[in-house]
N, C-alpha and C positions, 0 to 999 in steps of 0.2 A: 298194221303193215303186214303183208303176207310174207311167207317164207322166201319166195322168189325176189320180192322187192328188197328184203333184208340182205339176201345174198348179193344182189346187184350193188347195193349200197356199200357193203363190206368190201367188195372187189374194187369199187371206186376209191374208197378210203385207203386201202392198202396198196393199190396198184398191182395186186396179184390176181391173175385171171383164174386161178384154181381155188381161191379163198371161198369159204362157205360155212354154213351151219352143219355141225356134225351131231350124231347121236350122243347122248349123255352116257358115258361109261359107268360101270358099277362102282368104281373107286376113283375118287379125286381127292388129293391131299395137298396141304400147304404146311410145310415144316413138320411133317409127320402126323398132322391132325386132319381128320376127314372133313371134307367140305360137302355140303349139300347144294348141288348146282342145278340150274334149270336151263342153261344155255351153254353150248360149246361152239366156239368158232375156230376153224382150222385155217392157218395161213402157212402153207408148206409144212415145216416141222413144228412150228409154233402153235400152241394151244392157248386160247383166251377163254376163260370160263367166268360165268356170273353166278355168285352164290344167291341163296334165297333172300338175303338182305340187300341185294343190289350192288354188291362190291365185285369189281372185276379183278381177276387174277391171271397171271401169265405163267406158263410152264410148257411142258412137253410130254408126249406120250412115252411111256416106258417101252423099250424095244420088245420085251418078251410078252407084254400084255397090251391091252388097250387102255389101261389105267393111266391117269394123268397125274404127274407130280408138278406142283406149282412152286415157284421160287420167289414170286413177287406179288404183292397186293397193291393194286393201282387205285383203289377207291371206286367211287361211282362213275367215273368218267371213262367211257369206252375209248375215246380218242387217246387218252394216256396209255391205256393198255395196248392199243394197236400201234403206238409209236415205237414199241419194242421191235416191231417188224421193220 
């Protein structure tokens, strides 16, 4: 699936016309531990990231940087992660 098709699917799932795939920032953490991620989805202020093991996390960008701090691990189901929106 191409980037545009992914973006369109994410927008349909969230109902947010601005939702889309973002660049991976230098730092992503969960409970203070670094995550190695390969995908970042932005839905307004919410950030949904996928780690290299295929687990989805939910968090937000830190205001002073583009770093993402995650507060919830949702497992392998993107739908669960997007339900936070």
